C-alpha positions in Angstrom: 18.5 77.8 78.2 21.0 76.5 75.5 24.0 74.2 75.8 26.9 74.0 73.3 29.9 71.8 72.6 30.7 68.3 73.7 29.9 68.6 77.4 29.5 71.4 79.9 29.3 71.3 83.6 28.9 73.6 86.5 31.0 72.3 89.4 28.5 70.5 91.6 30.6 71.3 94.6 30.4 75.0 93.8 26.6 74.6 93.2 26.2 73.1 96.7 28.2 75.9 98.4 27.1 79.0 96.6 24.0 78.0 94.6 23.6 78.4 90.9 22.6 82.0 90.5 25.3 84.1 89.0 27.8 81.3 88.5 29.0 80.9 85.0 29.2 77.5 83.3 32.7 76.2 82.5 33.9 73.7 80.0 34.0 70.1 81.3 37.1 68.3 80.0 36.3 65.7 77.4 38.3 62.9 79.1 35.7 62.8 81.8 33.0 62.1 79.2 34.9 59.5 77.1 38.0 57.7 77.9 40.9 57.7 75.4 42.6 54.5 74.6 45.6 55.6 76.6 43.8 55.9 79.9 40.9 53.5 79.4 42.0 50.7 81.7 43.9 52.8 84.1 40.7 54.6 85.0 38.8 51.3 85.2 41.2 49.6 87.6 39.5 48.3 90.7 35.8 47.3 90.3 33.6 47.2 87.2 30.2 46.0 86.2 30.2 42.6 84.5 27.4 41.0 82.7 26.7 37.7 84.6 23.5 36.5 82.9 20.9 36.9 80.1 17.3 35.8 80.6 15.4 35.4 77.4 11.7 36.3 78.1 10.3 33.5 75.9 11.3 31.2 78.7 8.2 32.4 80.6 6.0 31.1 77.7 4.7 27.7 77.3 7.0 25.7 75.0 4.2 25.5 72.4 4.0 29.3 72.3 7.6 30.0 71.3 6.3 31.8 68.2 4.6 34.5 70.3 6.1 37.9 70.6 7.1 38.6 74.2 9.1 41.5 75.5 10.4 43.1 78.7 9.9 46.9 78.6 10.0 48.1 82.2 11.5 46.1 85.0 11.2 46.4 88.8 12.5 44.3 91.7 11.2 43.3 95.1 12.6 45.0 98.1 14.9 42.1 98.8 16.2 42.1 95.3 15.4 38.5 94.7 12.6 38.7 92.2 12.2 40.8 89.0 8.9 41.8 87.5 8.7 43.1 84.0 6.0 44.4 81.6 5.2 42.4 78.5 3.0 44.7 76.4 2.3 42.4 73.4 1.5 39.6 75.9 -0.8 41.9 78.0 0.9 40.5 81.1 3.7 40.9 83.6 6.5 38.4 83.9 8.5 37.2 86.9 12.1 36.2 87.1 13.8 34.6 90.1 17.3 36.1 90.5 18.2 34.5 93.9 21.3 33.5 92.0 21.8 36.4 89.6 24.1 34.4 87.4 21.3 31.8 86.9 17.9 33.6 86.5 14.9 31.3 86.5 11.5 31.9 84.8 8.9 32.4 87.5 5.7 32.8 85.5 3.3 35.4 84.1 0.1 37.1 85.2 -2.4 38.5 82.7 -3.4 42.1 83.5 -6.2 42.7 81.1 -4.6 45.3 78.9 -1.3 46.7 77.8 1.0 47.1 80.8 3.1 50.3 80.4 5.1 50.3 83.6 5.5 48.5 86.9 6.9 49.1 90.4 6.9 47.0 93.5 5.7 47.8 97.0 8.0 45.9 99.4 8.1 42.2 98.6 4.4 41.8 98.4 2.6 43.8 95.7 3.4 44.7 92.1 1.6 47.9 91.0 1.1 47.8 87.2 0.0 50.7 85.1 -2.3 49.2 82.3 -3.5 50.9 79.2 -7.1 49.9 78.1 -7.8 52.8 75.7 -10.0 52.3 72.7 -8.1 55.0 70.7 -6.2 58.3 71.2 -9.4 60.2 72.2 -11.3 57.6 74.2 -8.5 56.9 76.7 -8.7 54.7 79.8 -6.5 52.8 82.1 -6.2 51.1 85.4 -3.8 50.4 88.2 -3.6 46.6 88.6 -2.3 45.4 91.9 -0.8 41.9 91.8 0.0 39.8 94.9 3.5 38.5 94.2 3.3 35.5 96.5 0.2 34.1 94.9 0.5 35.6 91.4 -3.1 36.8 91.7 -4.7 40.2 91.2 -5.4 41.8 94.6 -7.3 44.8 93.2 -7.7 47.4 90.5 -8.0 51.2 90.5 -9.5 53.1 87.6 -7.1 55.8 86.4 -9.5 57.4 83.9 -6.8 57.8 81.3 -4.0 56.2 79.5 -1.1 55.6 81.9 2.6 55.4 81.1 5.2 55.4 83.9 4.7 54.6 87.6 7.0 55.0 90.6 6.4 54.2 94.3 7.8 56.6 96.9 10.7 55.2 98.9 8.6 55.2 102.1 5.8 53.3 100.4 3.2 56.0 101.0 2.5 57.1 97.5 2.5 55.8 93.9 2.9 58.5 91.2 1.4 57.5 87.9 1.8 59.6 84.8 -1.4 59.7 82.6 0.0 60.5 79.2 -3.0 60.3 77.0 -0.6 60.1 74.2 -0.9 62.0 70.9 -1.8 60.6 67.6 1.4 60.9 65.5 -0.6 60.8 62.2 -2.7 63.9 63.0 -1.5 67.2 61.7 -1.9 70.1 64.1 -1.0 73.7 62.9 1.0 72.1 60.0 3.0 69.8 62.3 2.4 66.1 61.9 1.7 64.7 65.4 1.7 68.2 66.8 0.1 69.6 69.9 -2.4 70.2 71.3 -4.5 67.0 71.0 -7.2 66.3 73.6 -7.4 64.8 76.1 -4.5 66.4 78.1 -2.3 64.3 80.3 -1.9 64.6 84.1 -0.3 63.1 87.1 -2.2 60.6 89.3 -1.2 60.2 92.9 -2.3 57.0 94.6 -2.4 57.2 98.4 -1.3 53.8 99.7 -2.9 52.9 103.0 -2.5 49.3 104.1 -2.3 46.1 102.1 -5.8 46.2 100.6 -6.0 48.4 97.4 -9.7 48.9 98.1 -8.7 51.3 100.8 -6.3 53.4 98.7 -7.1 56.9 97.5 -6.6 58.6 94.2 -5.8 62.3 93.5 -4.9 64.1 90.3 -2.5 66.9 89.5 -3.4 69.2 86.6 -0.3 69.9 84.5 -1.9 72.2 81.9 -0.7 75.8 81.5 2.9 75.0 82.4 4.8 74.3 79.1 5.5 76.9 76.5 4.6 74.5 73.7 1.3 72.5 73.9 0.5 74.2 77.1 -3.1 72.9 77.1 -2.0 69.3 76.2 0.7 68.1 78.6 2.3 64.8 77.6 3.8 63.3 80.7 6.2 60.5 79.9 8.2 59.4 83.0 8.3 59.9 86.7 10.7 59.4 89.6 10.3 60.0 93.3 12.9 61.0 95.9 13.1 60.5 99.6 11.3 63.8 100.2 8.3 62.4 98.4 8.9 64.8 95.5 8.1 63.5 92.0 9.9 64.8 88.9 7.8 64.3 85.8 9.0 64.7 82.2 6.6 66.2 79.7 8.5 64.9 76.7 6.8 66.5 73.7 6.3 69.7 75.6 10.1 69.7 76.5 9.3 70.5 80.1 10.0 69.2 83.6 7.7 69.4 86.6 8.4 68.8 90.3 5.4 67.8 92.4 5.1 67.4 96.1 3.2 64.1 96.5 2.1 64.9 100.1 -0.2 67.8 99.1 -0.1 67.5 95.3 1.4 71.0 94.9 3.6 71.8 92.0 6.9 72.8 93.6 8.5 74.0 90.4 8.4 73.5 86.6 10.8 74.6 83.9 11.6 74.3 80.2 14.2 71.6 79.4 15.9 73.8 77.0 17.9 73.2 73.8 21.4 72.1 72.9 23.6 72.9 70.0 25.5 69.7 69.0 28.9 69.7 67.3 30.8 66.8 65.9 27.9 64.4 65.2 26.6 62.5 62.2 23.3 63.9 61.0 23.1 62.3 57.5 22.0 58.8 56.7 24.4 58.2 53.8 25.9 54.8 54.8 29.0 56.4 56.3 29.7 57.3 59.9 31.2 60.8 60.0 31.3 62.9 63.2 31.6 66.2 61.3 28.2 67.8 61.3 26.3 70.1 63.7 22.7 70.7 64.8 21.5 73.9 66.4 19.0 74.5 69.1 17.9 70.9 69.4 15.2 70.5 72.1 16.2 68.0 74.7 12.7 66.4 75.0 13.7 64.2 77.9 12.1 60.7 78.3 13.3 59.0 81.5 14.2 61.0 84.6 16.0 60.1 87.8 16.7 61.9 91.1 20.4 62.1 91.9 21.3 62.8 95.6 24.4 64.8 95.8 26.5 65.9 98.8 25.5 65.5 102.5 22.8 68.2 102.8 20.0 66.2 101.2 20.3 68.0 97.8 19.0 66.3 94.7 19.7 66.8 91.1 17.5 65.8 88.2 19.0 63.5 85.5 17.3 63.3 82.1 17.8 61.0 79.2 17.2 63.3 76.3 15.7 60.9 73.8 13.4 63.3 71.9 10.1 62.5 70.3 8.4 65.4 68.4 10.9 68.0 67.5 14.1 67.1 69.4 16.3 64.6 71.0 19.7 66.0 71.9 21.5 62.7 71.9 22.7 62.9 75.5 21.8 63.4 79.1 21.6 66.3 81.4 21.7 67.2 85.1 19.4 70.0 86.4 19.0 71.4 89.8 15.5 71.5 91.1 15.2 75.2 90.0 15.9 74.2 86.4 19.5 75.3 86.0 21.5 73.1 83.7 24.5 71.9 85.7 25.8 69.4 83.2 25.1 68.3 79.6 26.8 65.4 77.9 26.7 67.2 74.5 27.9 64.9 71.7 30.0 62.7 73.9 27.5 59.8 73.9 27.6 59.7 70.1 31.4 59.5 70.3 31.2 56.6 72.8 28.9 54.8 70.5 31.3 55.2 67.6 34.4 54.3 69.6 32.7 51.0 70.7 31.2 50.1 67.4 27.6 50.7 68.6 26.7 53.7 66.5 23.4 53.2 64.5 24.2 55.0 61.3 20.7 54.3 60.0 19.4 56.7 62.8 21.7 59.6 62.0 19.0 61.8 60.6 16.7 61.0 63.6 18.1 60.9 67.1 21.4 59.0 66.7 22.1 56.6 69.5 18.8 57.8 71.2 19.4 57.8 75.0 16.0 56.7 76.5 16.7 55.2 79.9 18.5 56.7 82.9 19.0 55.3 86.4 21.0 56.3 89.5 22.4 53.9 92.2 24.6 54.3 95.2 26.8 51.2 95.5 29.4 50.2 98.0 32.2 51.7 96.1 30.5 54.9 95.0 27.5 56.5 93.1 26.8 55.7 89.5 24.6 57.1 86.8 23.5 54.7 84.0 22.4 55.9 80.6 20.7 53.5 78.2 20.9 53.9 74.4 17.8 52.5 72.8 19.2 52.5 69.2 22.8 51.7 70.1 21.8 49.0 72.6 24.4 50.0 75.2 24.6 51.4 78.7 27.1 54.1 79.5 28.2 54.0 83.1 29.3 57.2 84.9 30.8 57.8 88.3 28.9 60.6 90.0 31.4 63.0 91.5 31.1 66.5 92.9 33.1 67.7 89.9 30.5 66.2 87.6 29.9 62.7 86.0 33.0 60.9 84.8 32.6 58.1 82.3 33.6 54.7 83.7 32.6 52.0 81.2 30.2 50.9 78.4 28.1 47.8 78.9 26.4 45.8 76.1 22.7 45.7 76.5 19.7 43.8 75.1 18.5 45.0 71.8 16.4 48.1 72.3 17.0 48.6 76.0 13.9 50.3 77.5 14.3 49.8 81.3 17.2 50.2 83.7 17.1 49.2 87.3 19.9 49.4 89.9 19.8 47.1 92.9 22.7 48.5 94.9 22.1 46.3 98.0 23.0 43.3 95.9 25.5 45.1 93.6 23.3 44.5 90.6 22.2 46.4 87.5 19.3 45.2 85.4 18.5 46.1 81.8 15.4 45.0 79.9 15.0 45.0 76.1 11.8 45.4 74.1 12.9 44.1 70.7 11.8 40.5 69.9 12.0 38.4 66.8 10.1 35.1 67.2 10.5 32.2 66.8 14.3 31.7 66.5 15.6 35.2 65.9 17.1 37.5 68.5 14.7 37.3 71.4 13.8 40.0 73.9 15.8 39.6 77.1 16.8 40.9 80.5 20.5 41.2 81.2 22.0 41.2 84.6 25.2 42.9 85.6 27.1 42.7 88.8 29.7 45.1 90.3 32.8 43.0 90.8 36.5 43.4 91.4 38.7 43.5 88.2 38.7 45.1 84.8 35.7 45.0 82.5 35.4 42.1 80.0 33.6 44.4 77.6 34.6 46.0 75.2 37.0 43.6 73.6 37.7 46.0 70.8 37.5 49.8 70.5 38.9 52.5 68.2 41.5 55.1 68.8 41.0 58.8 68.0 41.9 60.3 64.7 41.8 64.1 64.5 40.0 64.4 67.8 37.2 61.9 67.2 37.1 58.1 67.3 37.7 56.1 64.1 34.3 54.9 62.9 33.9 51.1 62.7 31.2 48.4 62.9 30.0 45.4 60.9 33.5 43.8 60.9 33.8 40.7 58.6 36.9 39.1 57.2 40.3 39.4 59.0 43.9 38.5 58.5 47.2 38.8 60.4 49.8 41.1 58.8 52.8 38.9 57.7 55.9 39.6 59.8 53.9 41.4 62.5 53.1 39.8 65.9 50.4 42.1 67.0 48.8 43.7 63.9 45.7 42.5 62.1 43.7 43.8 59.2 39.9 43.6 58.9 37.2 44.7 56.5 33.7 45.9 57.1 30.9 44.7 54.9 28.3 46.3 52.6 26.2 47.6 55.5 28.2 50.8 54.8 28.2 52.6 51.4 32.0 52.9 51.6 34.2 49.8 51.8 37.1 50.1 54.4 40.0 48.2 55.8 40.8 48.8 59.4 44.1 48.1 61.2 43.8 46.4 64.6 46.6 46.3 67.2 46.3 43.3 69.6 49.3 43.8 71.9 47.0 44.7 74.8 43.3 44.4 75.8 41.0 45.6 74.5 42.2 45.4 70.9 42.5 48.8 69.3 41.6 50.0 65.8 44.3 52.4 65.0 43.7 53.3 61.3 41.2 52.9 58.5 41.7 52.8 54.7 38.9 53.4 52.2 38.8 51.2 49.2 38.7 53.5 46.1 38.1 53.1 42.4 37.0 49.9 40.6 33.4 49.3 39.7 32.2 49.9 43.3 29.3 48.4 45.1 31.4 46.0 47.1 30.6 43.7 50.0 34.0 42.9 51.5 33.9 39.6 53.4 37.5 38.4 53.4 41.0 39.8 53.2 44.5 38.3 52.5 47.9 39.8 52.1 50.0 38.9 49.1 53.8 38.5 49.1 54.1 41.9 47.4 52.0 43.4 50.2 49.0 44.1 48.0 45.7 43.1 49.5 43.2 40.7 48.1 39.6 41.3 49.1 36.8 38.8 48.7 33.6 40.7 47.9 30.4 38.8 48.1 27.7 39.0 45.4 24.0 38.9 45.6 21.5 36.4 44.2 20.8 38.2 40.9 24.4 39.2 40.3 23.6 42.9 40.2 26.4 42.9 42.7 28.7 40.1 41.4 31.1 37.9 43.5 34.6 39.4 42.9 38.1 39.3 44.1 39.8 42.7 44.4 43.5 43.4 44.4 44.0 46.6 46.4 47.0 48.9 46.9 47.7 48.9 50.7 48.8 52.6 50.7 46.1 54.3 48.7 43.2 51.8 48.8 43.0 51.9 45.0 41.6 48.9 43.3 44.3 47.5 41.1 42.4 44.6 39.7 38.9 43.0 39.7 38.3 39.3 39.1 34.9 37.8 38.6 33.7 34.3 38.4 34.2 32.2 35.2 31.7 33.0 32.4 30.2 29.6 32.4 29.3 29.9 36.1 27.8 33.3 35.6 25.7 31.9 32.8 24.5 29.0 35.0 23.6 31.4 37.8 21.7 33.6 35.4 19.7 30.7 34.0 18.9 29.1 37.3 15.3 29.3 38.6 16.4 28.3 42.1 18.1 31.3 43.6 17.7 30.5 47.3 21.4 30.1 48.0 22.9 32.2 45.2 23.2 35.2 47.4 25.5 33.3 49.8 28.8 33.7 47.9 32.4 34.7 48.6 33.0 34.8 52.4 36.8 34.6 53.0 40.1 34.5 51.2 43.5 33.0 52.0 46.8 32.5 50.3 48.0 29.1 49.0 51.7 29.3 48.4 52.9 27.4 45.3 56.3 26.8 43.8 56.1 29.8 41.4 54.1 32.2 43.5 50.7 31.8 45.1 47.0 31.0 44.5 44.0 32.2 46.4 41.5 30.1 48.2 38.1 31.6 48.4 35.4 30.2 50.7 31.9 30.1 49.2 29.3 30.3 52.0 26.6 27.9 50.8 26.3 25.5 47.9 24.7 26.6 44.6 22.1 24.4 42.9 21.4 25.3 39.3 18.2 24.1 37.6 19.3 23.8 34.0 20.5 20.4 32.7 23.6 21.8 31.0 24.8 23.2 34.3 24.3 20.1 36.4 28.0 19.2 36.4 28.9 22.7 37.5 26.8 23.1 40.7 27.3 21.8 44.3 24.5 19.2 44.6 26.6 16.1 44.1 26.3 15.3 47.8 22.5 15.6 47.7 20.2 18.1 49.3 19.4 18.7 53.0 15.9 19.0 54.6 15.5 22.5 53.3 16.4 21.5 49.8 19.8 23.1 49.7 23.0 21.4 48.7 24.9 19.4 51.4 28.1 20.7 49.9 29.7 24.1 49.1 33.1 24.8 47.6 36.4 26.5 48.1 37.3 28.3 44.9 41.0 28.2 43.8 42.1 31.2 41.8 45.5 31.5 40.1 46.2 35.3 39.7 49.1 34.6 37.3 47.2 32.3 34.9 43.8 34.0 35.6 42.2 30.6 36.0 39.7 29.1 38.4 39.4 25.7 40.0 37.6 24.5 43.1 37.6 22.0 46.0 34.3 20.5 47.2 33.4 21.0 50.9 31.0 18.7 52.7 28.9 20.9 55.1 28.2 19.8 58.6 24.7 18.4 59.3 21.9 20.9 59.5 20.9 21.6 63.2 17.3 21.3 64.3 16.4 25.0 64.3 18.8 26.2 61.6 17.8 27.3 58.1 21.3 26.7 56.8 24.9 25.9 57.5 27.7 27.6 55.7 31.3 28.9 55.6 32.2 32.4 56.9 36.0 32.6 56.7 39.2 30.9 55.7 42.7 31.5 57.2 46.1 30.0 56.7 47.7 28.8 59.9 51.4 28.4 60.7 52.7 25.1 59.3 50.4 25.3 56.2 47.1 24.0 57.6 43.9 26.0 56.9 41.2 27.0 59.4 37.6 27.9 58.3 34.6 29.1 60.2 31.6 26.8 59.7 28.4 27.9 61.3 24.6 27.8 61.4 22.5 31.0 61.1 20.9 31.0 64.5 21.5 33.1 67.6 21.3 32.7 71.4 19.7 29.6 72.8 19.0 28.3 69.2 22.6 28.4 68.0 24.1 24.9 67.8 26.9 25.1 65.3 29.7 27.8 65.6 33.0 26.1 64.8 36.5 26.5 63.7 37.4 23.7 61.3 41.0 22.7 60.6 42.0 20.9 57.5 45.3 20.1 55.8 46.0 21.0 52.2 46.5 17.3 51.5 42.9 16.6 52.3 41.9 18.4 49.1 43.9 16.2 46.7 40.8 14.1 45.8 38.8 17.3 45.2 36.6 17.0 48.2 37.0 17.8 51.9 34.6 15.5 53.8 33.4 15.8 57.4 35.6 13.0 58.6 38.7 14.9 57.4 37.9 17.9 59.7 39.2 18.7 63.1 36.7 20.9 64.9 36.9 23.5 67.7 33.6 24.5 69.2 33.2 28.3 69.5 30.0 28.2 71.4 31.6 28.0 74.9 33.8 31.0 74.1 30.7 33.0 72.9 28.7 31.9 75.9 31.5 33.1 78.2 30.2 36.7 77.6 26.9 35.8 79.4 25.0 37.4 76.5 22.6 36.4 73.8 25.2 35.0 71.4 25.5 36.1 67.8 24.9 34.0 64.7 27.9 35.6 63.0 31.5 34.8 63.9 32.8 36.2 60.6 36.5 37.0 60.9 39.5 34.8 61.7 43.1 35.7 61.9 46.1 33.6 63.0 49.4 35.4 63.7 52.8 34.1 62.9 53.2 32.9 66.5 49.9 31.1 66.4 47.6 33.5 68.3 44.1 33.0 67.1 41.5 35.8 66.9 37.8 35.6 66.0 35.6 38.7 65.5 31.8 38.8 65.2 29.8 40.9 62.8 27.3 43.2 64.5 25.3 44.0 61.3 25.9 47.7 61.7 23.7 47.8 64.8 20.6 47.0 62.9 18.6 43.9 63.8 21.3 43.2 66.3 22.4 44.8 69.5 25.6 46.2 68.2 27.7 44.0 70.4 31.0 42.9 68.9 33.0 40.1 70.4 36.7 40.0 69.6 37.9 36.7 70.9 41.5 35.9 71.7 41.4 32.1 71.7 45.1 31.5 72.5 47.6 29.5 70.4 46.3 27.7 67.3 47.8 24.4 68.1 46.0 24.1 71.4 42.6 24.4 69.9 42.6 21.2 67.8 
């Protein structure tokens, strides 16, 4: 059972009428799997899912425990859709969130469950059933079903599961709970020459809880043997996920076995089982070389599905099985599939999910040799305006939304998700979608969160920037940094991406419509290499000046690069003055020396131009002979860093350097530092800089645009009382997400339109979300 190409589908309408036997598969057009720039908004007219809130899970901790790791892995909702319950594995607890008002979720407490909660589902509005792992190790496995009374936040009962549980799902009629007992493998043990291979005792199985009344003491427990089914690891089934349909049939994924099993919960009979098959992927990136290139192929990749979901189709009560093909041991086919209950593949997304990730800037290049964007979660929901399938990418931190049509799934939109989305939950009765994220960075980093989306009238507010196709695949982009408006053009910008990638590139962005569209990319070639582009400016002769940031030991020095706009060739490299390099080399304090060139802008002068280069943070040298050359004249802040930085002034004609001092804003309470990220020249000759702290989300206090006049620099210092400030935080918060620490690029067009772009860090240690803000006319901001 093998699938090729970008996406194949058997017409679901044909399947319902004539069945699947003897019907050949036909190519499914690529525009149904990924929208092109030309039809993106036309197809999304009407309703769309909008993120309305982000709940940070640390809010359920005591204020004194903010340094604790706390996550939301799997999330469930009460029948009325008013309360969410999520599993917090490191906290050995479940958390509650009141979503009576979805746009304003409220922390509603936690309950300790005496072990590692792996999954949760809710019976009506009354009871939360929590699968809890209490195993000593991979051999001595144990677990329990903990039943929590939601109204009182107390434990109503426990049932011994006699093994290590993973997923749980309650049947729609409330009669059964299906619990997969994974008894997971030890990934460090070698079996038959395969690290983490199978079999490894004890085998997994399916537990069926017969729910009879409100008292768990009266519930029964049955087990279903799953051995002898899969072609690989037959004696060691590794059940991962379960879903239950209206017919009380459970579909169970045996991930490492690459197998699917359908079980009748009424009598525990195995209705059917089948191999999940393999896929040959074309047009993907399979090499971690610091460059995104959708030019490679992988053959016979096992799907190894993780999450599964029943998908009702048609009016005859038929159900399909949707799988998120994450992979674990051998495989991971980087997409999702639809099977009928007999195991026929009716649809496979092929490489289209990878293309979506690249198009939206969410592709995790550092996972190219593993499983790419790694789809892990899948959820179905029938809403008022139609049926949807939601596919969650764990490594790309996004949710792909598809209309479920009789002709096959059709891509609708891409939603930004929490970092490392693990759980998806549709609440159609309230028009809601919930996503839970398992990545957490205490105390003041990117915290684990639950994001809430609502189906609303109107176009999506995300993405705000995407890429066009070039030779049939989307132009790769991510980690955008410095930006500039092209002189003489109303709607064209240039931006650079930073050193997250091994090749430095300049992208062209058209802003005549929404979303903004990346239409071209130019690779910077030649020169000494190893650049970190952080700023860009256009000279009167149309050559480009790039500010490349150095590192603390100057193995990558701070440099200005003059670049040919047609070929990308480096025409000239300019480093810092020799006396500055000597002071940096001699300094014992290197804490801020890695925060260097961050933006560049032109300063017109009578006989040509000079370049203004923003230095992110002040440098404090420790040798006495360098005291007059550093930035500590304004004293040091609470962290021992200079209260000032500087704007370098470079004369390309005379090849000389000067500088202007810059008094930094006060250090916010939770921040480690404040610095500059960009500089841009505005119409009329004023300059606008980005000044920000280094915190995200609830802990971000300083994200500003700062306007100064050139005359302010005549005394050699721009002080805080000479600045006019525009607060970016309300604009960032308008996305209802966990806001970034890195507004990095700023461009002001000839007619005053002001754009800000955020740096998504190449989708590593950040969710991949990029905000491209159109703030309106420059003169209305200050």
